[in-house]
C-alpha positions in Angstrom: -1.5 -13.5 9.6 -2.0 -9.9 8.7 -4.1 -9.0 5.7 -2.9 -6.3 3.2 -5.2 -5.1 0.5 -4.0 -2.7 -2.4 -6.5 -0.3 -3.9 -4.7 1.6 -6.7 -7.7 3.6 -7.8 -8.6 4.8 -4.3 -9.4 8.5 -4.0 -8.7 8.9 -0.3 -6.0 11.5 -0.7 -6.0 12.5 -4.5 -7.8 11.2 -7.6 -6.5 7.7 -8.3 -3.6 8.2 -5.9 -4.3 4.8 -4.4 -4.2 3.3 -0.9 -3.1 0.2 0.9 -4.9 -1.2 3.9 -3.7 -3.4 6.7 -5.6 -5.5 9.3 -3.3 -6.8 12.0 -4.2 -10.5 12.5 -6.5 -10.5 9.5 -10.2 -10.1 9.5 -13.2 -12.5 9.6 -16.3 -12.1 7.6 -17.1 -8.8 5.8 -15.4 -5.7 6.8 -15.1 -2.1 5.5 -11.8 -0.7 4.2 -12.2 2.3 6.5 -11.9 -0.2 9.5 -8.4 -1.2 8.7 -5.8 -0.9 11.4 -3.5 1.1 9.1 -4.2 3.0 5.9 -1.4 4.3 3.7 -2.3 6.6 0.8 -0.6 7.7 -2.4 0.9 11.1 -2.4 -0.2 12.5 -5.8 -2.9 12.1 -8.5 -2.5 9.0 -10.6 0.2 7.5 -8.4 -1.8 4.1 -8.2 -0.2 3.4 -4.8 -1.2 -0.2 -3.9 -1.0 -1.4 -7.5 0.9 -4.3 -5.8 1.5 -5.3 -2.2 3.9 -8.0 -1.1 5.7 -9.2 1.9 9.4 -8.2 1.7 10.8 -10.6 4.3 12.7 -9.0 7.1 15.1 -6.9 5.1 16.3 -4.8 8.1 16.8 -7.8 10.4 14.6 -6.5 13.3 12.6 -9.7 13.4 9.4 -8.1 12.0 8.3 -8.8 8.4 8.4 -5.8 6.1 6.0 -4.8 3.3 6.6 -3.5 -0.2 3.9 -1.5 -1.9 4.0 -0.5 -5.6 2.9 2.8 -7.0 2.9 2.1 -10.8 2.0 5.7 -11.8 4.4 7.5 -9.4 6.1 10.3 -11.5 8.6 12.1 -9.3 11.6 10.9 -11.4 9.9 10.6 -14.8 6.5 10.4 -16.2 4.8 7.1 -15.0 8.1 5.6 -14.0 6.6 4.0 -10.9 8.1 3.3 -7.5 8.2 0.7 -4.8 8.0 1.8 -1.1 9.3 -0.7 1.5 7.9 -0.2 5.0 10.1 -1.7 7.8 
């Protein structure tokens, strides 16, 4: 199984923009976030991308499980309206 970790206060791209980290096949023991197989980052200050991470089933029917990542502070439509991003 893959391992996803959300870090909504990560400062990798902007202050508190947040990040989500993926390890294909999981990890054993202790590992560094920087060693993740895939790192996704929030796009603006205070987005809090990674505030939630969840499997989204196979919503596009391609046989590969999808991922939903929440960004509770995302504000492109309204202040702190939040957003959910689905990765196929």
